[in-house]
Every structure is written in C-alpha cells, then in structure tokens.
N, C-alpha and C positions, 0 to 999 in steps of 0.2 A: 249823330254821334252821341250823345248822353252826357250828363254832367261827369267832370273829372273829379276823381278822390283827391283829397289833399295830398298824398304823396305820389300822384302820377306826374306825368311831364317828362322833360329831358331826363334821360338816365344820368346819374352822377358817375363819377369814377369809383372804383372800390375803394371802401375805406372812408369816402368823403363824409357820408352821414356819421360813422363812427367818430371821426374827427371832430365834426361840428357838435355832436353830443358830449364827446370828452371835454371840449372846450367849454362847453357851458357847464358841465359838472366841475371843473376847475375852478370857474369863475364864481360859482355858487357859494362856495365857503362851508357847505355842509351837504350831507347826503339827500337826495331828491327821490322820489317815487316816480314812476312812469308817468303817472298823472300830473304831477308837478313839471317833468320834463317836456311833456306833450303841451302843457299850458305855455311854458317858457319859450318853446318853439312857434308859438303862435299859429298853432293849426296847421303847420306845415307838413307834419305826419300823423297819421293816425295813432290812436292809443295802443292798438295791436301791433303796429310797426315798431313803435318805441320800445315795447316789451320784448319784443324779438331781438331788436339791436341791442338792448341793455343785457339780455340774457346771453347774446352771443359775445359781447365784450366781458361778460363775467366769466364765462368759458374760457376765454383767451388769457384770463387773469390781468385784464386791464384794470377791472372794478371790484372793490368789496361791495358785498350788500349783507344788509341787517334787516331783520324783520320789522316793520313798522305798521302795526295793525294787520290788515289782511294782506297787504302788500309789502314788497322789499323796497328798501332805500338804497340807492348805489351811489357810491363815491370813487374817486380814483384811487388807485393804489399808491401813485406817487404822482409829483408835479411834471411839469413839461421837461426839465433838465433830467429827471429821473428816467422818463419815458426814451429821452433821446441816448441816455447811458445804456439802457436795456438794449435799445437796437444795435448800438455799437458792439455790445457783447455777443448778440445774436449772431451778426455778421461775423466776428471772429470765431465763434464757435462753429460755424459752418465751413470753415475754410481749413483745409489740411495743413497749411503752412503758416501757422499764427505770426512767425517771426518776420516772414516777408511782408505780410500785410501790415503788421505794425511799424516796420521799417519804411514802407512807402508813406505810411500815413505821416509818421514823423517827418520824413523827407519833404512833404507838402506843406508843413506847417508854416505859417509865417515865423519870423524871429521872435514876435512878442509872445505869440502862442507857445512856440517851443520853450521860452523862458518860463512862462506860466506854468505848463507841464513839468518842467524841471523842480520848480517850487513845490508844486503839489506832490510830486513823487518824493521830495525830500522830507516833507511832513509826514509821510505815509508811515503807520507804525512798522 
C-alpha cells in the first residue's frame, strides 16, 4: 500500500475540517497565513489542502483575508456567537413562514432564556 499523506485516513463529516480551522483562527487572535495554519495543525493537513479550505471558507464569507507578502492572511469575520446568529438568520430566511418558526422557537425557550430575550428586545433601538 504506500505511505499515507497527512490528510488521508478516515473521512471526516462535511464541515469538520472547516470547523477545526475556524476554531484555530478564532483562538489565534490574529490573521494567519496558510503556512501558519498548516504549522499549527501539526502536519495534519498538507499546505495545498489548507489553501483550498481557506479559499472555500473565504468564498462562503466566513473569513476575511488580507495580503501578507506573497500570501493571504485569514481571520474570521465574527466570533462564535456571531456565527451562531448568522446560522439562525439563515434558517429564518429559508422558511416561508417566519412567524411560525419564531413562535415555535419562543415556545421552546426556557423561562430564563425567554426573560433574557425579552430584556434584549427591550434594549433594541
């Protein structure tokens, strides 16, 4: 059989590599180049795989990128809470009856979460 490449092995679920890289970038506190991401992953992925994943994440508007020398440096567009809020907005946008979806969501909130939501809505401009 031959030697295994660093990114071969059991197939991961869709998005698992993206989630791993996103977490790494969020924890970095600064934009990272593909080389820096590859290094911090400990050789788990090849450089070209990291470049491909970062490019796809940038196309999905999950990452910003800025030129650093001959490479780009990538940083998340928001934090973890911001990404969760974006997912919630996406779900709402995909449904024809937003009122029903929001009503069901609100019905399933714990009393403490419902109170927190009330407070946040009262503070909204």
